[in-house]
Every structure is written in C-alpha cells, then in structure tokens.
N, C-alpha and C positions, 0 to 999 in steps of 0.2 A: 813592702806593702803587699797584702794579700790580693789575690786576683778576684775581683768582684764581678767578673763577666759570667754570664749564665750561658751555657752550651745548650742549644736547642736542635733537635732533630724534627723535621716535620716529614711524615710518611703519609702521603696522599696520592691516589691514582687518578683523581680528577684534576687535570692540569689547570684549569681555570680556578678551582677553589684553591689548589696548592699555591698558585701565584698570588692570589688574593690574601691568604693567610701569611705568605712570606713577606708580601709588601706591607701589610698591617703591622707585623711584628718588627720589620725592619726600622720602623720609627723609633724604636727603643734601641738606642745606640749601645746599651750594655749587653745585648744578646748577640751571640755568635750562632748564626743559623745555618744549617745544612739541610737540603731537601732530598727526598728519595720519592720515586714514583712507584716503588713496590716493596713488599716486605722482604724479599730475598736481599736486596741491595742494602736496605736498612740494617738487617741482621749482620750482613758481612761487614759493614762499616762499624757497627756497634762492637762486634767480636774483635776487630782489629784495632780499635781505637785505644790509645795508650790512656787517654783521659775520657771516661765515659761521658755521655751528655748528662746535664742536670735534668733536663725535660725532654720527653719525647711526645710530640703531638701525632696521634695515630688514628687513621681512619679505620673504623671497624670493619667495614665491608671493602676491602682492598680487592682488585680484580682477581677473582678466583674462578677463572674460566677453565683451568685444568687442576687436577689434583695435586700437581707439584707446586702450585702457587701458595703463598702464605697468606692467611687471612690477617687482619688485625689483631684478633684474639690470639692467633698463633705467635705473632710477633710479641705481644704483650707477655704471653707465657714464657717465650724464650728469654726476654729481658728480665723477668722476675725470677727465672730459674738460676741465673747467674747470682749465687749466694753471696759472693764478694760485694757486688754492686747493687743488689736488688733494692736496698733501702735508700741508696744514694741517688737512684734514678726514679723520677716521678713520671708516670705516663698520663697524659690526657687524652681520653678516647673521644673521638669524633664520630658522629653518625647522622645521617639524614633520617634515621628512624626514631620515632618517639615511643620506643618499646621498652616497657619497664623490665622485661626479662632480659633484653640486651644490656640494659644499663646495670642491672644487678650482676649479670654474668661477668661484665667488665670489671665492676668494683671487687667482686669475689676473687677474681684473677689477679688484683693488685693495682688496678687503675686508681689514680688519684681523684679523677672526676670523669664524668661522662657528660659531654656537651653535644646538644643537638644542633646540627647545622641550620641555623635560622638567623634572624637579624641580630640577635644578641650574642651569637656565638663568639664573634671576635673579641667582644668586651668581656665575656666569660673566660675566654682563654687568657687575655691579658691579666685579668684579675688573678686567675690561678698562678699564673707565672710570677706575679708580684708577691702572692703569698708563699710560694715555693721559695723565692729569692729572700724574703724576709726571714723564713724558717732557716734556711741555710746560713744567713748572717748571724742569726741568734745562736745556732749551734757552734759557729766559728767563735763567736764571743764567749760563749760558755767553755769551750776548750780552752781559750787563752786564760780565762778566769781560774779554771781548774788547775792549769799549770802554774799559775801564779800562787794559788793556795798550797799547792805541793811544794813549791820553792819556799814559800814562807814557813811551812811546817818543817822542812829540813833545817831551815836557818834557826828557827826557834829551838829545835831539838839539839842542834850544835851548840847554841848558847847555853841551853840547860845543862849539857854535858860539861862545857867548860866551867859554868858555875858550880857544878858538883865537885869537879876536880879541885877547884879553888877552896870549896868548903872543906874537903878532905886534907888538902896540902896546899897552903896559900903560897908556897914558893913554886908551885906547879912542877913537882918532882925535882926541885933543885935547879930548875932552869932559870927561875927569876931570883933576884937577890932578896 
C-alpha cells in the first residue's frame, strides 16, 4: 500500500503563530509535521532529509536581524534550486503583509501560494494542502495506470509475435506436433 501521508515543514519565527499553525494542522492525522523557527535549520533539515517534505509552509519575513540569517524568500529559492526535488515540494508562503509585490516575487520564485496571515489564513493553508494532496494522489494513480498500459502493450506485442510465428509455421518451429 502506498504511503498517503503528507510531510509538512513549517518555518515560522513567530512562536505563537508557529504553535497555532502546528496545532491547527495537527487535527489532520494524515500530516507528518516538523517545525522550524529559522531558515537555517529548515534548510539543514531539507538538505539532509532522505525524503523531502511534500509541503513547506514558510514565513516570508523570517528574523533577518543579521546578514547571515536566511529570509523566507532565500529558503524558497534554496528549495526550488534543488532540481531533483523542486517540482515535488510545494511551498506555501505566509506573510503579514498584504503587499502585491511580495506576493508576486514569491510566486515568481516558485511558491505554490501566497497566504496573508489573517483570519482565513489557516483555512487557506488547509485548502492548499488538500489540493496538493489530491494532485499528488492523482499523479500516483496516473503513474500506476501508465505502468499498467505499458504492461498491456508488452503483453499484446508478445501475443502478436506468437500469432505471427504460428502464421508462418503452425508447428512453432517444430516444437509443437
């Protein structure tokens, strides 16, 4: 049976909001949730993970009090620069800013969605995760169907080959009486 669990990284420097998002998403038992309070630890966990997360919920304005700290946009660009996994990992960018330029720069950098931290933020994040999970399930189903079609094609080709052989020589090269 395929693993239907969705792995989620939450990267948020506001501890209260982080716990709120974590608590809200923990109601969905099909999610495996890991939390990070800064971009550096999230990048380290992302790079070292054998199985990359399916979804990263990422604060746009992580604490950037020093130049060595990674912003949410830096983390997003790092995730999307991993060519092998870039299309497998969806990033939902969170921000307290209702700034169109910030939203556009996030989506241009590869974010799945840009969600403003307001009353509807939790619902939007949940809906995004549901859509991502449904898309993932559809891709797995399509892969199974594609493999089945390949198997049937090979089987039909084999049957056609055997039919051709019987057409040429109905004793199958003297092996049959």
